[in-house]
C-alpha positions as CSV (number, residue, x, y, z in Angstrom):
1,M,26.2,-33.8,-16.1
2,G,23.8,-36.1,-13.9
3,A,23.3,-36.7,-10.5
4,N,26.5,-37.8,-8.3
5,R,26.8,-40.0,-5.6
6,F,28.1,-39.6,-2.1
7,M,29.6,-41.1,0.7
8,P,28.1,-41.1,4.5
9,I,30.4,-42.9,6.8
10,R,30.6,-42.8,10.6
11,L,34.6,-42.8,10.9
12,L,36.9,-43.6,14.0
13,A,39.4,-40.6,15.0
14,A,43.6,-42.0,14.3
15,P,46.1,-39.6,15.8
16,A,46.9,-36.9,14.2
17,V,49.6,-36.3,11.5
18,A,52.4,-33.5,11.3
19,V,51.0,-32.2,7.8
20,L,52.1,-28.6,8.1
21,S,55.5,-29.8,8.3
22,L,54.8,-31.8,5.4
23,L,52.9,-29.2,3.2
24,A,56.7,-27.1,3.6
25,A,58.5,-29.7,2.2
26,C,56.6,-31.0,-0.4
27,A,56.8,-30.3,-4.2
28,M,54.1,-29.5,-6.2
29,V,53.6,-32.6,-8.7
30,E,52.3,-31.6,-12.4
31,S,49.7,-34.3,-14.0
32,P,50.1,-35.8,-17.4
33,T,49.0,-34.2,-20.4
34,A,45.9,-32.8,-19.9
35,H,42.7,-34.2,-22.3
36,A,39.7,-33.4,-23.9
37,A,36.7,-34.1,-22.4
38,A,36.1,-37.9,-21.5
39,P,33.9,-39.8,-23.7
40,G,31.2,-42.1,-21.7
41,A,30.5,-41.9,-17.8
42,W,32.7,-40.0,-16.1
43,P,35.0,-40.1,-14.4
44,P,36.4,-43.3,-16.8
45,P,37.7,-45.6,-14.7
46,W,40.7,-45.3,-13.2
47,S,42.4,-48.6,-14.1
48,D,42.1,-51.7,-16.2
49,T,41.5,-54.5,-13.3
50,P,38.3,-55.4,-12.9
51,P,35.7,-53.3,-10.8
52,L,35.5,-54.6,-7.0
53,A,32.1,-54.6,-5.3
54,Q,31.4,-51.4,-4.1
55,D,31.8,-51.5,0.1
56,F,29.8,-47.8,0.9
57,T,26.8,-46.3,0.4
58,L,26.6,-43.0,-1.5
59,P,23.5,-40.2,-1.4
60,Q,22.7,-37.9,-4.4
61,F,23.4,-34.4,-4.7
62,D,23.0,-32.3,-8.6
63,A,25.9,-30.7,-9.4
64,P,24.9,-26.4,-9.3
65,S,23.5,-26.0,-12.7
66,A,21.3,-22.7,-12.9
67,S,21.9,-20.0,-15.0
68,H,20.4,-16.8,-13.4
69,C,18.5,-15.9,-10.0
70,R,16.3,-13.4,-12.0
71,R,13.4,-13.8,-9.7
72,L,11.5,-12.2,-6.4
73,P,12.6,-13.9,-3.6
74,T,10.2,-17.4,-3.9
75,I,9.5,-18.8,-0.3
76,R,9.3,-22.5,0.7
77,E,8.4,-23.9,4.2
78,V,8.7,-26.8,5.8
79,P,5.9,-26.8,9.2
80,G,7.6,-27.9,12.2
81,G,4.5,-29.8,13.3
82,G,3.9,-27.4,16.2
83,G,0.2,-26.4,15.2
84,Q,-1.3,-23.3,17.1
85,Y,1.0,-24.6,20.1
86,G,4.7,-25.5,19.6
87,H,6.0,-29.2,21.8
88,R,7.1,-26.9,24.4
89,G,3.8,-25.0,25.3
90,R,5.0,-22.2,23.1
91,S,2.9,-19.7,21.5
92,A,3.6,-20.4,17.8
93,E,4.5,-17.2,16.5
94,R,2.1,-15.7,13.2
95,D,3.4,-15.9,9.8
96,D,6.8,-13.6,9.7
97,L,6.1,-11.9,6.4
98,A,4.4,-9.1,8.0
99,A,5.3,-6.0,5.4
100,A,3.7,-3.1,3.4
101,P,0.4,-4.3,1.4
102,A,2.5,-4.1,-1.9
103,E,5.5,-6.1,-0.6
104,E,3.0,-8.8,0.7
105,R,1.6,-8.6,-2.6
106,L,4.5,-9.4,-4.9
107,L,6.1,-12.1,-2.1
108,R,3.0,-14.4,-2.1
109,R,2.7,-14.0,-5.8
110,G,6.0,-15.5,-5.7
111,E,4.6,-18.4,-3.2
112,V,2.2,-18.8,-6.1
113,A,3.5,-18.3,-9.7
114,K,7.6,-19.1,-8.3
115,S,10.3,-18.5,-11.2
116,I,10.0,-19.3,-14.8
117,A,12.6,-22.2,-15.3
118,P,15.7,-20.4,-17.3
119,S,15.9,-22.7,-20.1
120,A,12.4,-21.7,-21.0
121,P,12.1,-18.0,-20.7
122,A,7.9,-17.4,-21.3
123,T,6.7,-15.1,-23.6
124,A,5.0,-11.4,-22.4
125,G,1.8,-12.6,-22.8
126,A,2.3,-15.7,-21.1
127,A,3.8,-13.8,-18.0
128,A,0.9,-11.8,-18.1
129,E,-1.3,-14.3,-17.6
130,S,0.5,-15.8,-14.9
131,E,0.7,-13.0,-12.6
132,A,-3.2,-12.5,-13.4
133,A,-3.5,-16.4,-12.4
134,A,-1.3,-15.5,-9.2
135,D,-3.1,-12.3,-8.1
136,A,-6.5,-13.8,-8.4
137,R,-5.4,-16.7,-5.8
138,V,-3.2,-13.8,-4.0
139,Q,-6.9,-12.2,-3.5
140,S,-7.9,-15.4,-1.6
141,M,-5.2,-16.0,0.9
142,P,-5.8,-13.9,4.3
143,A,-5.1,-10.4,4.2
144,P,-1.1,-9.8,5.6
145,W,-0.8,-9.3,9.3
146,P,-0.4,-5.4,10.7
147,R,3.0,-4.2,10.1
148,R,5.2,-4.7,12.8
149,P,7.0,-1.7,14.5
150,M,10.5,-1.3,13.7
151,P,13.2,-2.4,16.1
152,P,15.4,0.2,17.9
153,R,18.9,0.8,16.0
154,A,21.2,-1.8,16.4
155,E,24.3,-1.9,18.0
156,T,28.0,-2.4,17.0
157,V,28.8,-6.2,16.7
158,T,32.2,-7.6,16.7
159,A,34.0,-11.0,15.6
160,G,37.1,-13.0,15.7
161,M,37.9,-15.3,13.1
162,V,40.1,-18.6,12.9
163,D,41.3,-20.4,9.9
164,D,41.8,-23.8,10.9
165,N,42.9,-24.9,7.6
166,A,45.7,-22.0,7.8
167,D,46.7,-22.9,11.5
168,F,45.8,-27.0,11.2
169,G,48.4,-27.9,13.9
170,E,46.6,-25.5,16.2
171,Y,43.0,-27.5,15.0
172,L,44.2,-30.6,15.0
173,A,45.3,-29.9,19.0
174,Y,41.9,-28.3,19.6
175,R,40.3,-31.7,18.4
176,Q,42.3,-33.9,20.5
177,R,41.9,-31.5,23.7
178,N,38.1,-32.0,22.4
179,A,38.2,-36.1,21.7
180,G,35.1,-37.8,22.7
181,A,32.6,-34.8,22.2
182,P,29.1,-36.3,21.0
183,V,29.4,-35.2,17.6
184,R,29.3,-36.8,14.1
185,D,33.3,-36.8,13.8
186,R,35.1,-37.3,10.7
187,D,39.3,-37.9,10.4
188,V,40.9,-35.0,8.4
189,T,44.2,-35.7,10.2
190,E,45.6,-37.1,6.9
191,R,45.3,-34.1,4.4
192,Y,46.5,-33.1,0.6
193,L,46.0,-29.7,-1.2
194,L,45.2,-30.3,-4.9
195,E,45.7,-27.0,-7.3
196,V,44.5,-27.2,-10.6
197,T,45.5,-24.1,-12.8
198,D,44.8,-23.4,-16.6
199,S,47.5,-23.7,-19.8
200,A,48.6,-20.3,-18.4
201,G,49.0,-21.4,-14.6
202,R,46.2,-19.3,-13.4
203,P,44.1,-21.1,-10.9
204,V,40.9,-22.9,-12.2
205,H,37.8,-22.1,-10.0
206,D,34.9,-24.9,-9.7
207,A,36.7,-27.9,-11.7
208,E,34.9,-30.7,-11.0
209,V,37.6,-33.1,-8.9
210,A,36.8,-37.2,-8.5
211,V,38.7,-39.1,-6.1
212,Q,38.8,-42.8,-7.0
213,R,40.2,-46.4,-5.5
214,A,42.2,-48.5,-8.1
215,G,39.5,-50.8,-9.6
216,R,36.1,-48.8,-8.8
217,H,34.2,-47.2,-11.5
218,A,32.6,-45.2,-9.5
219,P,34.1,-42.5,-7.3
220,V,34.5,-42.3,-3.5
221,M,34.6,-38.5,-3.2
222,W,33.3,-35.3,-4.8
223,A,34.9,-31.8,-5.0
224,R,35.0,-28.5,-6.4
225,T,37.7,-26.1,-6.7
226,D,37.4,-22.8,-5.3
227,T,38.2,-19.6,-6.5
228,G,41.7,-20.0,-6.0
229,G,41.8,-23.2,-8.2
230,R,42.6,-25.3,-4.8
231,V,40.4,-28.0,-2.2
232,W,41.8,-29.8,1.0
233,L,40.9,-33.6,0.3
234,H,40.8,-35.5,3.6
235,P,40.9,-39.3,2.6
236,R,40.0,-41.1,6.0
237,A,37.0,-38.8,5.9
238,F,35.7,-40.5,3.2
239,L,36.9,-44.0,3.0
240,A,35.9,-46.8,5.5
241,P,38.5,-47.4,8.3
242,D,39.5,-50.6,7.3
243,V,40.3,-49.5,3.5
244,A,44.2,-49.1,3.5
245,D,44.9,-47.9,-0.2
246,R,48.3,-46.8,-0.8
247,T,47.1,-44.9,-4.0
248,L,43.7,-42.7,-4.9
249,G,43.6,-41.6,-8.6
250,I,42.4,-38.3,-8.9
251,A,40.4,-36.8,-12.3
252,V,39.8,-33.7,-12.9
253,R,37.3,-31.4,-15.4
254,K,36.4,-28.2,-16.5
255,G,34.3,-27.8,-19.5
256,A,35.9,-29.8,-22.1
257,A,39.3,-30.3,-20.8
258,W,40.3,-32.8,-18.4
259,S,43.4,-34.5,-17.1
260,R,44.4,-37.0,-13.9
261,T,46.6,-37.9,-11.5
262,T,47.7,-40.1,-8.5
263,L,47.9,-39.5,-4.9
264,V,50.3,-41.8,-3.1
265,R,49.1,-41.4,0.7
266,G,52.0,-40.0,2.7
267,E,54.4,-38.8,0.0
268,R,53.5,-35.9,-0.7
269,A,51.0,-33.1,1.1
270,A,50.4,-31.6,-2.5
271,L,49.5,-31.8,-6.1
272,Q,49.0,-29.5,-8.9
273,V,46.9,-30.8,-11.9
274,K,47.4,-28.9,-15.5
275,L,44.2,-28.1,-17.6
276,G,44.2,-27.2,-21.3
277,Q,41.7,-24.3,-21.0
278,A,42.1,-21.3,-20.3
279,S,40.1,-19.5,-17.2
280,V,39.1,-15.7,-17.5
281,V,36.6,-14.4,-15.6
282,Q,34.6,-11.4,-16.8
283,R,32.5,-10.6,-14.1
284,P,32.6,-12.5,-10.6
285,R,29.3,-14.2,-10.0
286,L,28.9,-15.1,-6.5
287,D,25.4,-17.2,-4.5
288,L,25.7,-15.7,-1.0
289,V,23.3,-17.3,1.3
290,F,22.6,-16.4,5.1
291,L,21.8,-19.7,7.0
292,V,20.0,-17.8,10.3
293,D,19.0,-20.3,13.4
294,A,15.8,-18.1,14.1
295,T,14.5,-20.4,17.8
296,G,14.0,-18.2,20.9
297,S,17.4,-18.5,22.2
298,M,18.5,-15.8,19.6
299,G,15.9,-13.4,20.2
300,D,18.5,-11.3,22.8
301,E,20.7,-10.9,19.1
302,I,18.7,-11.3,16.4
303,A,18.4,-7.4,15.8
304,K,21.8,-6.6,16.0
305,L,22.3,-9.5,13.6
306,K,20.2,-8.5,11.0
307,A,21.4,-5.3,10.8
308,S,24.9,-6.7,10.6
309,M,23.8,-9.2,7.5
310,R,22.0,-5.9,5.9
311,A,25.0,-4.2,5.9
312,M,26.7,-7.0,4.8
313,S,24.2,-7.6,1.9
314,Q,25.3,-4.1,0.7
315,Q,29.2,-3.6,1.1
316,I,29.4,-6.8,-0.6
317,S,27.3,-5.3,-4.0
318,Q,29.5,-2.9,-3.7
319,L,32.6,-4.8,-4.2
320,P,35.2,-3.8,-6.8
321,G,34.2,-5.7,-10.3
322,Q,30.6,-5.3,-9.5
323,P,29.8,-8.7,-8.6
324,D,26.8,-10.4,-10.0
325,I,25.5,-11.4,-6.9
326,C,22.4,-14.0,-6.0
327,Y,21.2,-13.8,-2.2
328,G,19.3,-16.5,-0.6
329,L,18.2,-17.1,3.1
330,V,17.5,-20.6,5.0
331,A,15.8,-20.2,8.5
332,Y,15.2,-22.7,11.1
333,R,13.5,-23.6,14.3
334,D,13.3,-27.1,15.8
335,R,10.2,-30.0,15.9
336,G,7.2,-28.4,17.4
337,D,7.7,-25.0,16.1
338,A,6.1,-23.1,13.9
339,F,8.2,-23.9,11.3
340,L,11.5,-26.3,10.5
341,T,12.8,-24.6,8.2
342,R,11.8,-21.9,6.1
343,T,13.6,-20.7,2.3
344,H,13.5,-17.7,0.1
345,D,15.1,-19.4,-2.6
346,F,18.0,-16.9,-4.6
347,T,17.1,-13.4,-5.9
348,D,19.3,-10.9,-7.4
349,D,16.6,-8.0,-6.2
350,L,18.6,-7.1,-2.8
351,G,16.2,-4.5,-1.8
352,A,13.3,-7.6,-1.6
353,F,15.9,-9.5,-0.4
354,Q,16.5,-7.3,2.5
355,G,13.0,-7.0,3.4
356,V,12.8,-10.5,3.6
357,L,15.7,-10.6,6.1
358,A,14.3,-8.0,8.3
359,R,11.1,-9.8,8.6
360,V,12.8,-13.1,10.6
361,Q,12.2,-13.2,14.1
362,A,13.0,-15.2,16.7
363,G,10.7,-17.6,18.5
364,G,10.2,-21.5,19.6
365,G,12.7,-23.7,20.4
366,G,13.9,-24.5,24.4
367,D,16.0,-27.4,24.5
368,T,19.7,-26.3,23.1
369,P,20.0,-28.2,20.0
370,E,17.9,-26.7,17.3
371,A,17.1,-28.5,13.6
372,L,20.7,-27.5,12.1
373,N,20.8,-31.0,10.2
374,E,17.9,-30.5,8.1
375,A,18.4,-26.9,7.5
376,L,21.8,-27.6,6.4
377,H,20.3,-30.0,4.2
378,E,17.9,-27.7,2.9
379,T,20.5,-25.0,1.6
380,V,23.2,-27.5,-0.1
381,H,20.4,-29.3,-1.9
382,G,17.3,-27.3,-2.0
383,L,18.9,-23.8,-3.6
384,S,19.2,-23.5,-6.8
385,W,22.8,-22.8,-7.1
386,R,24.4,-21.0,-9.9
387,A,27.2,-22.9,-12.5
388,D,30.5,-20.8,-12.1
389,A,29.9,-19.2,-9.2
390,A,31.9,-18.6,-6.0
391,R,29.4,-19.9,-3.6
392,M,28.7,-19.1,0.3
393,V,27.0,-19.8,3.0
394,V,27.0,-17.4,6.4
395,L,25.7,-19.7,9.0
396,V,24.2,-17.5,12.1
397,A,23.6,-19.5,15.2
398,D,24.2,-20.2,18.6
399,A,23.7,-24.1,19.1
400,P,24.4,-28.0,17.7
401,P,22.1,-29.5,16.1
402,H,20.1,-32.2,17.0
403,L,21.8,-35.6,16.2
404,D,18.5,-37.9,17.6
405,Y,16.7,-37.1,15.2
406,G,17.5,-39.1,11.6
407,G,17.3,-38.5,8.6
408,P,20.1,-35.7,7.1
409,Q,22.8,-35.0,9.0
410,Y,25.4,-32.3,8.7
411,D,28.5,-34.2,8.6
412,V,27.5,-36.1,5.0
413,D,25.8,-32.3,4.0
414,M,29.1,-30.9,4.8
415,Q,30.8,-33.1,2.4
416,A,27.9,-32.6,-0.4
417,A,28.8,-29.1,0.0
418,L,32.6,-29.5,-1.1
419,A,31.4,-31.6,-3.7
420,K,29.1,-28.9,-4.6
421,G,31.8,-26.3,-4.5
422,I,30.2,-24.6,-1.5
423,K,32.2,-22.9,1.3
424,L,30.7,-22.9,4.9
425,F,31.4,-19.7,7.6
426,A,29.7,-20.4,10.3
427,V,29.4,-17.2,13.1
428,G,28.9,-18.5,16.5
429,A,26.7,-16.1,18.6
430,S,26.5,-15.9,22.3
431,G,25.6,-19.4,24.2
432,L,27.3,-21.6,21.6
433,D,28.3,-24.4,23.8
434,P,31.5,-26.6,22.8
435,V,29.7,-29.0,21.2
436,G,28.3,-26.8,18.9
437,E,31.7,-24.9,18.5
438,Y,32.9,-28.5,17.2
439,V,30.3,-28.8,14.9
440,Y,30.8,-25.3,13.2
441,R,34.6,-25.4,13.1
442,Q,34.2,-29.0,11.3
443,M,32.0,-27.8,8.4
444,A,34.1,-24.5,8.0
445,Q,37.5,-26.6,8.1
446,Y,36.3,-29.9,5.6
447,T,34.5,-26.9,3.1
448,A,37.9,-24.5,3.3
449,G,35.7,-21.7,5.0
450,R,36.0,-19.9,8.6
451,F,35.1,-20.3,12.1
452,V,33.7,-16.6,13.1
453,F,32.7,-15.7,16.8
454,L,31.0,-13.2,18.3
455,T,33.1,-11.4,20.6
456,Y,32.1,-8.6,23.7
457,K,33.5,-6.4,26.4
458,D,33.0,-9.5,29.3
459,A,33.1,-12.7,27.0
460,S,31.0,-14.4,29.6
461,D,28.1,-11.7,29.2
462,P,26.8,-10.6,25.9
463,G,25.1,-7.8,26.9
464,S,29.0,-5.9,28.0
465,G,28.6,-4.7,24.5
466,P,30.8,-5.0,21.8
467,G,34.7,-5.8,23.0
468,T,37.6,-8.5,22.3
469,Q,36.6,-11.1,24.6
470,T,35.5,-14.6,23.7
471,K,34.7,-18.0,25.7
472,H,35.6,-20.0,22.5
473,D,38.8,-22.1,22.5
474,V,40.3,-20.0,20.1
475,Q,43.9,-18.4,19.9
476,N,45.9,-15.8,17.8
477,Y,42.6,-13.8,16.8
478,S,41.9,-10.3,15.7
479,V,38.7,-8.4,16.3
480,Q,36.2,-6.2,14.1
481,T,32.7,-5.7,13.1
482,L,31.1,-8.7,12.0
483,D,29.9,-7.0,9.1
484,R,33.0,-6.0,7.8
485,L,34.9,-9.3,8.4
486,V,32.3,-11.3,6.4
487,V,32.9,-8.7,3.5
488,K,36.4,-9.1,3.9
489,L,36.0,-12.8,3.5
490,V,33.6,-12.6,0.7
491,G,36.5,-9.9,-1.6
492,D,39.0,-12.2,-0.8
493,E,37.3,-14.9,-2.3
494,L,36.4,-13.0,-5.5
495,A,39.5,-11.6,-5.6
496,R,41.1,-14.9,-6.7
497,L,39.7,-15.7,-9.7
498,P,41.4,-14.7,-12.9
499,R,39.9,-11.7,-14.7
500,G,39.9,-11.1,-18.6
């Protein structure tokens, strides 16, 4: 599929609606008979009326298309513009790639030689020549920095979690309590659940969903179903405030099968589309990214969080079904620091990935907001996401994004994440303020992820050790170790895939 288009529109808040009661009372509506793949442009026009002029602007995104991640971690960095010293007068930290010489050599080779494109595998001779050329360039690079001493063993990290889609009424009340927060808001008060099943009634994962207005050839929204074949649609989040269309067309396709149905707004809160294609997974595939705030404010907990993330990746690799896992990492700081974003594209080498994770160091920063907008944009658009994989991002951070920089904005990229089938699980570390909490919960709710938060014996004192208390505006949460909580969320996601 070619590039899709997406729309960034800042929306005004609207009164909350009783969506949960509507969900309880609704009946599932089956779509018309499924069809073979539609000829020509996708999706086909929803109606025969003449197309109207477009009244919105849509950024580009590419559908997930990578076939594998069999490579060493490769590194891509966007400088922060700080040079030797950041704009806040902090000494810029030296390159974080401190490691044993052999591992350093491999990682630096990855920077130079990059991975071979899956569609054009290299011959053994060509690969050898590529490695030899890379080695020659590696020899000309500066010697690796001396190995840093190992940090002391980190203590247990405890965390709670809320599912704002499961308790949507409370989430709407939370939003109302925080109305007027300085964020880029999207109106999610009107929502509909779309479920896509195959001919046997099993959920269809990663089906492409296009929402259209009558007479428009281009969709006004894109989405992909999760492993349970579900996606939440929020019309007011992607339509301009003056658009009052009562009906929207929904086209769904997976492989050679497609179907469509009509959403009558306010009539039913759930719809079902049935595709003729059977959906069976032999081995679950997971693309997992850790998106980490590496600024100085994270220094008090970075060692604990790294230990938890290492434990998460190890436990996830041992989940039932032997999932085929690709690991990625995006670390970010802020303008004026040693780097803005540092990206390690997907790899299936768990040991190499954990080595990369171990070298994340906190540094820089200064004011409270950080470059989360740029980092989320890089995560959604810059990584080699695979087709037909469950796609998850674990954000670990303690600050909101800078909204005064221009450039990428988180509300647009959370929509792009839904279009690419990426769920965001936002972990709020100590010090996350109410604005940051609002933003994190926005991103998690819109993409059907979760808001996770660290807990302590004393909610106001992160140094008090693990416990059950939090200062965040949450209710009815249970507490467990952070690694077990995230592993359970991943396991639940993979368990919904229909097995052959």
